[in-house]
Structure formats: C-alpha cells, structure tokens
C-alpha positions in Angstrom: -122.9 69.6 10.7 -123.5 66.7 13.2 -125.4 64.9 9.9 -122.5 64.5 8.0 -120.8 60.9 8.1 -116.4 62.1 7.6 -115.1 62.1 4.4 -111.6 60.6 4.1 -109.3 63.5 5.6 -107.6 65.8 2.8 -110.0 63.5 0.5 -109.1 66.4 -2.6 -105.9 66.8 -1.8 -104.1 64.1 -3.5 -100.5 63.1 -1.8 -100.0 66.6 -0.6 -96.8 66.6 1.3 -95.9 70.2 3.3 -92.4 71.3 2.0 -90.1 71.7 4.1 -89.8 75.2 3.1 -92.6 77.4 3.4 -92.9 81.7 2.4 -93.8 83.2 5.1 -97.6 85.5 3.7 -97.1 88.5 4.3 -98.9 90.7 7.0 -102.8 91.9 5.2 -103.9 95.5 6.9 -106.9 96.8 5.3 -108.4 100.2 4.4 -110.3 101.1 7.7 -113.5 101.7 5.1 -113.2 98.0 4.6 -114.0 96.9 8.5 -117.3 96.0 9.7 -118.5 94.8 12.2 -122.1 93.3 12.1 -123.4 90.5 14.4 -123.3 87.3 12.5 -126.0 85.2 11.2 -124.9 83.0 10.0 -121.8 81.3 7.1 -120.7 80.3 3.8 -118.4 77.7 2.9 -116.5 78.7 -0.1 -114.7 75.5 -1.9 -112.6 76.7 -5.4 -112.2 74.2 -7.8 -108.4 74.4 -8.4 -107.9 72.4 -11.7 -110.1 75.9 -13.2 -108.3 78.2 -10.6 -104.3 76.8 -12.0 -105.7 76.2 -16.1 -102.9 78.9 -17.2 -101.7 79.3 -14.1 -98.5 75.8 -13.8 -96.2 78.1 -13.9 -96.9 81.0 -12.0 -94.8 81.4 -8.9 -97.8 83.2 -7.4 -99.6 79.7 -8.0 -96.3 77.4 -7.1 -98.1 75.1 -3.9 -101.4 74.8 -5.9 -100.9 74.7 -9.7 -97.3 73.3 -10.0 -98.1 70.1 -9.1 -95.1 70.2 -6.2 -96.8 69.5 -3.1 -99.8 67.7 -4.7 -102.8 67.6 -6.9 -105.7 69.4 -5.8 -109.6 68.8 -6.3 -111.8 71.0 -4.6 -110.0 73.6 -2.4 -111.0 75.3 0.7 -111.4 79.0 -0.4 -113.0 80.2 2.8 -115.3 79.9 5.9 -117.4 83.0 5.6 -118.7 84.6 8.1 -122.6 86.0 7.2 -125.1 88.8 7.9 -128.7 89.6 7.1 -127.7 91.8 5.0 -125.2 92.5 2.6 -122.6 94.5 4.7 -121.1 91.3 6.1 -118.3 91.4 8.8 -114.9 91.6 8.0 -111.5 92.6 9.6 -112.9 92.9 12.5 -109.6 93.4 14.6 -106.3 93.3 13.7 -104.0 90.3 13.1 -100.6 89.4 13.3 -99.1 86.9 10.3 -99.5 83.3 11.2 -97.6 81.2 12.8 -95.6 78.8 10.2 -96.8 76.0 12.2 -100.0 76.4 11.4 -99.6 78.2 7.8 -97.6 74.4 7.3 -100.9 72.3 9.0 -103.2 73.9 6.8 -101.3 74.3 3.1 -103.2 71.2 2.7 -106.6 72.3 2.6 -105.8 76.1 0.9 -102.9 75.8 -0.6 -100.8 79.2 -0.5 -99.6 81.0 2.2 -100.9 84.0 1.6 -105.1 83.2 0.8 -104.9 81.2 4.5 -103.3 85.1 5.9 -105.9 86.9 3.8 -108.9 84.6 5.8 -107.5 85.0 8.9 -107.6 88.4 8.3 -110.4 89.2 6.5 -113.0 86.3 8.0 -111.5 84.8 10.5 -110.6 87.6 13.0 -114.4 87.9 13.3 -114.8 85.0 14.1 -112.0 83.5 16.5 -109.1 84.7 18.9 -106.8 82.3 17.4 -106.2 81.1 13.9 -106.1 77.6 15.0 -109.7 77.6 16.0 -110.9 79.0 13.0 -108.9 76.6 10.5 -109.7 73.8 12.9 -113.7 74.8 12.2 -113.3 75.1 8.3 -111.2 71.8 8.0 -113.9 69.9 10.6 -116.6 70.9 7.9 -114.5 70.5 4.6 -113.4 67.4 5.5 -116.9 66.3 6.2 -118.2 67.0 2.8 -118.4 64.0 0.2 -118.1 65.2 -3.6 -119.1 63.1 -6.9 -116.6 62.0 -9.2 -116.0 65.1 -10.8 -114.2 63.8 -13.4 -116.9 61.9 -14.5 -119.3 64.0 -14.1 -116.6 66.5 -16.3 -117.9 64.3 -19.5 -121.5 63.5 -19.2 -122.7 67.1 -21.4 -119.7 65.0 -23.7 -122.3 62.4 -24.2 -125.2 64.4 -24.1 -126.4 64.9 -21.2 -126.8 68.4 -19.6 -125.3 69.5 -16.2 -126.6 72.4 -14.4 -125.8 74.1 -11.8 -128.7 72.0 -10.1 -128.1 69.3 -11.1 -124.4 69.4 -9.5 -125.6 70.6 -6.9 -128.3 67.9 -6.0 -125.2 65.1 -6.4 -123.0 66.7 -4.2 -127.0 66.5 -1.4 -127.3 62.7 -2.8 -123.9 62.2 -1.1 -124.2 64.0 2.3 -126.9 62.8 4.4 -128.3 66.2 6.2 -126.3 68.5 3.3 -129.8 69.5 1.3 -129.0 70.7 -1.9 -131.1 74.1 -1.3 -128.1 74.7 0.7 -125.6 74.2 -2.5 -124.7 77.4 -4.8 -122.7 76.9 -7.9 -120.1 79.9 -8.8 -119.0 80.0 -12.6 -116.8 82.6 -14.6 -118.3 84.0 -17.6 -117.6 81.7 -20.0 -119.4 78.5 -18.0 -116.8 77.1 -16.4 -117.1 75.8 -12.8 -115.4 78.2 -10.2 -116.7 77.9 -6.7 -119.0 75.6 -5.1 -120.1 77.0 -1.7 -122.4 75.6 0.9 -124.6 77.9 3.2 -124.9 77.1 6.6 -126.5 79.1 10.3 -125.0 79.6 13.0 -124.8 76.6 14.7 -123.1 75.4 11.7 -125.7 72.9 10.0 -126.7 73.6 6.2 -129.6 76.6 5.0 -131.0 77.5 2.5 -129.0 80.5 0.4 -130.3 83.8 1.1 -130.7 85.8 -2.3 -127.2 87.6 -1.6 -125.4 84.9 -2.2 -123.4 84.6 -5.4 -124.4 82.1 -7.7 -124.7 80.6 -11.5 -129.1 80.3 -12.4 -129.8 76.6 -11.5 -130.7 76.4 -15.3 -127.2 76.9 -16.6 -124.8 74.7 -18.2 -122.4 74.2 -16.1 -118.5 72.9 -17.8 -116.3 71.2 -15.2 -112.4 71.9 -16.1 -110.2 68.6 -16.0 -106.9 69.9 -15.3 -103.6 69.2 -17.5 
C-alpha cells in the first residue's frame, strides 16, 4: 500500500465524535463447524456505503450509532478487513477471542460505527491475522484512510442526467484518484435492485492491490448501479 497517498483522516465520517458511553459488544462464539484455519493468500478490504445500509434504519436501535446521526454522518465505513485463501474456504474464527476492550471500541467507532460489528470482525477475521485487536484495527484503519473516494453525491446524479453509471465506471473513478490502485483490484457489490452496497479492494499478502479473484462477490462490470444519497 506504499503507493497510496494518505487521505484526510476520517474523511468519510463527517464530524464523528465517539460518545461518552458505548455499550460493550456481546461475546461471539462460533460453532465449531465455522472454524477454518487455512493459509492466508491475500486480503479483501470491504467498505460499505453507509447511506444505503441506513435506508429505513434511522430509528433502529441496533443501527443507532451508524444511522441516527447521533455521533456523525457517514459515507463509506469499514465493513471489514478479511483474510483470503487460494480457494473458497477462507480462514475464519481461527482462535477464541474475548470481548473487545472499551478503549478499542471507542478508538474505532468512527471507522465501523457499531460495537457489535467491531466485535464480529475481530472474532471472525482479525483472530486469523493478529494476536491483539489493536494491531488488527490499526492495519484496517491505515488501509481505509489511504483511499480517496470520488464525490459520491455527484456520481449519484449522473444517471439522472443521462450518463449511465456502471460498476466498472465506479471502479475506474476510484482508481483514478488513487495512485497504485488499479480498477481491476476493485469490485462493486449491489443489492438485488441495483443500489450500491459495498466497494471491495483486493490485496495480496503484502497488502498491495492485486487483481480480484473470480470468487470475489461483485456486480457485473457492465451492470448499471444506483447510489442512495441518504436522507
């Protein structure tokens, strides 16, 4: 990732301020059948488009911090940093982990605005990558903050003005803003109605961008996409 130029810290979390009180997440204990300890061959940095996730969830207590506006307004947020393998049997829940410390939750709530999502990512993915949660989230934060995003509100209006917006075009717009990040290392995921959900960055074991594998979930390159601007 050395080729990336650092973007402004928390550029996608406008005026985010961690609250004085944050609930502790619940301990996540996976069933034994979910435990997979395969060799790591690369990573995926998964970024969720928060306005789409929050559509209809503004008053949902489970989505309080991300969607109510209480601690800030969000664009892209970190869904997770996921280790990959050469096949479909990716590593997960590699070892048992405890509940995240309060300080770790507070330090990362503006990155992933849900205590339980942070706990889930640490238990499922971070447990295969690091011995301590702070190391895992520091790597995810560094990667996330290195990415510059296009003006999503402006992009969302292009189809309204007669310019089709496809998954490939969005990947290219992101790549154009980030030296060293080619469009072939970016995939776009939409819901079944064509609305943007996630952007995913494919990385090698050295954390440098690489071509996404055929197993990475994505919208077809020519699929026309829509971007929800939020309330």
